[in-house]
TIDREN-704535 format. One line per 10 residues: number of its first residue (from 1); for each residue x, y, z negated of C-alpha. Coordinates in Angstrom, 3 decimals, padded with zeros to 6 digits. Each point is the difference from the previous one (the first is absolute). Last residue first. Example, Ala and Ser with C-alpha at 12.3 -4.5 7.8 and 13.67 -1.06 7.14 Angstrom:
<atoms>
2) 013.670/-001.060/-007.140; -001.370/-003.440/-000.660
</atoms>
This chain:
<atoms>
183) -032.152/162.478/021.627; -003.108/000.547/002.132; -000.777/003.578/000.766; -000.627/003.350/-001.591; 002.964/002.206/-000.564; 002.073/000.493/-003.139; -000.733/-003.637/-000.896; 003.647/-000.903/-000.530; 000.082/-002.443/002.899; -001.634/002.455/002.420
173) 002.187/002.912/-001.079; 003.095/-002.209/000.318; -001.112/-001.102/003.475; -000.548/003.623/001.043; 003.411/000.899/-001.406; 001.760/-002.830/001.818; -001.647/000.903/003.326; 000.650/003.729/-000.513; 003.660/-000.663/-000.868; 000.439/-001.939/003.246
163) -001.682/002.890/001.836; 002.400/002.436/-001.658; 002.977/-002.089/001.159; -001.381/000.122/003.524; -000.374/003.766/-000.421; 003.625/000.354/-001.131; 000.953/-001.989/003.120; -000.875/003.088/002.070; 003.084/001.726/-001.459; -000.766/003.360/-001.592
153) 002.005/002.745/001.690; 003.298/001.191/-001.509; 001.681/000.145/003.441; 002.197/-002.957/-000.962; -003.106/-002.070/-000.806; -001.914/000.035/-003.273; -001.373/-002.749/-002.213; -002.919/000.700/-002.284; -000.147/-001.704/-003.399; -003.254/001.620/-001.226
143) 000.479/001.719/-003.344; -001.869/-002.125/-002.495; -003.265/000.180/-001.964; -001.239/-003.272/001.496; -003.327/001.409/001.221; 001.593/003.281/001.121; 002.867/-001.792/001.770; -002.557/-002.131/001.849; -001.849/003.123/001.152; 003.229/001.792/000.889
133) 001.147/-002.812/002.290; -003.521/-000.661/001.384; -000.648/003.539/001.255; 001.521/-000.607/003.465; -002.383/-002.899/000.561; -003.046/002.159/-000.756; -001.839/-000.230/-003.316; -003.790/-000.520/000.086; -001.710/002.974/-001.572; -002.454/-000.685/-002.825
123) 002.625/000.587/-002.687; 003.077/-001.801/-001.366; 000.273/-002.551/002.815; 001.783/-003.254/-000.865; -002.816/-002.531/000.452; -001.345/001.732/003.108; 003.483/-000.031/001.540; 000.456/-003.698/-000.777; -003.423/-000.926/001.392; 000.821/001.978/003.142
113) 003.282/-001.861/000.452; -001.711/-003.407/-000.314; 001.432/-002.165/-002.753; 001.323/-003.550/000.201; 000.673/-001.901/-003.227; 002.781/-002.586/000.273; -001.043/-003.593/000.605; 001.149/-002.627/-002.467; 003.208/-001.837/-000.858; 001.350/003.402/-001.088
103) 003.389/-000.192/001.777; -001.068/-001.952/003.085; -003.199/002.060/000.222; 001.973/003.241/-000.078; 002.255/-001.277/002.790; -003.128/-001.087/001.919; -001.510/003.482/-000.376; 003.248/001.496/001.322; -000.298/-002.277/003.062; -003.633/001.088/000.314
93) 000.961/003.654/000.142; 002.879/-000.564/002.428; -002.111/-001.880/002.539; -003.030/002.245/-000.455; 002.030/003.138/000.679; 001.544/-001.568/003.119; -003.383/-001.174/001.316; -001.597/003.389/-000.734; 002.757/001.906/001.798; -000.013/-002.318/003.042
83) -003.810/000.152/000.243; 000.230/003.774/000.156; -001.415/001.745/-003.020; 001.814/003.327/-000.168; -002.405/002.663/001.309; -002.615/-000.858/-002.603; 001.391/-002.754/-002.216; -002.129/-003.148/000.094; 000.556/-003.285/-001.817; 001.451/001.614/-003.105
73) 001.828/-002.783/-001.799; -000.438/-000.208/-003.750; 002.382/001.780/-002.360; 001.638/-002.620/-002.174; -000.404/-000.622/-003.723; 002.307/-002.292/-001.958; -000.564/-000.994/-003.625; 002.304/-001.513/-002.613; 002.980/001.592/001.706; 003.531/-001.409/-000.295
63) 001.936/002.992/001.388; 002.992/-001.986/001.328; -002.256/-002.794/001.334; -002.215/002.477/001.865; 002.960/001.868/001.481; 001.661/-003.310/000.941; -003.144/-001.258/001.749; -000.271/003.329/001.825; 003.587/-000.291/001.283; -000.399/-003.617/001.149
53) -003.322/000.744/001.669; 001.482/003.043/001.751; 002.830/-002.074/001.492; -002.426/-002.787/000.972; -002.407/002.482/001.609; 002.757/001.664/002.012; 001.394/-003.356/001.135; -003.512/-001.103/001.033; -000.597/003.236/001.904; 003.240/-000.581/001.862
43) 003.059/001.993/-000.882; 000.467/003.655/-000.857; -002.398/002.366/-001.772; 000.837/-000.975/-003.563; -002.686/000.569/-002.607; 000.506/003.258/-001.929; -000.637/-000.627/-003.695; -001.416/002.541/-002.391; 000.361/001.114/-003.594; -001.930/000.479/-003.196
33) 000.964/-000.594/-003.596; -001.257/-000.548/-003.549; -002.962/002.402/-000.364; -001.989/-000.539/-003.171; -003.678/-000.858/-000.542; -001.435/000.207/-003.513; -002.937/-002.299/-000.829; 001.218/-000.024/-003.636; -000.093/-003.792/-000.549; 000.195/-000.928/003.701
23) 003.166/002.024/000.522; 000.125/000.342/003.778; 003.413/000.251/001.629; 000.215/001.341/003.523; 002.019/-001.178/002.991; -000.148/001.669/003.380; 000.355/-000.907/003.644; 000.230/001.617/003.406; 000.547/-002.176/003.056; 001.197/001.951/003.019
13) 000.025/-000.808/003.730; -002.163/-003.131/000.325; -002.470/001.289/-002.568; -000.779/-000.843/-003.588; -001.013/002.032/-003.021; 000.839/-002.115/-003.045; -001.045/000.401/-003.632; 001.644/-001.958/-002.797; -001.526/-000.272/-003.470; 001.917/-001.134/-003.072
3) -001.887/-000.958/-003.154; 001.196/001.079/-003.432; -001.723/-001.576/-003.012
</atoms>
């Protein structure tokens, strides 16, 4: 039986997401798609949240996942954790969690970024953020779908997409028993 897993990496500026298929009979995990959404920056915070909620709800409905994993909020980011930043991140993250809840009729799984990186590492070294695209591509046996700007530089959104893939992949590994943890 094929089960669909969606992973979401959420922020107030870019929301990366990925869909994987997990064949429960063979335990094979296949890449379906990955993309990102840029929440609007105009309007009141409520208007921005409503617009993003509507777009995320459509993405979830269009992809019809059986499972949804979301990267948990980091409550402290050295050099970046102003109260305003954390409040904004929390607002968008929990709104995405509510969209997932509305679709699944249960809470999505939340995974800490360090837990994800530990679950995906291929040796004793913890992968760095910039290594996540190639690490996920390695695990899925795909060429990573980088996006490039006009100067042929990798767009920063490629890393948000990679983080969405990492969340989905970690969840797939957890569900399939490839890593220790509750199914």
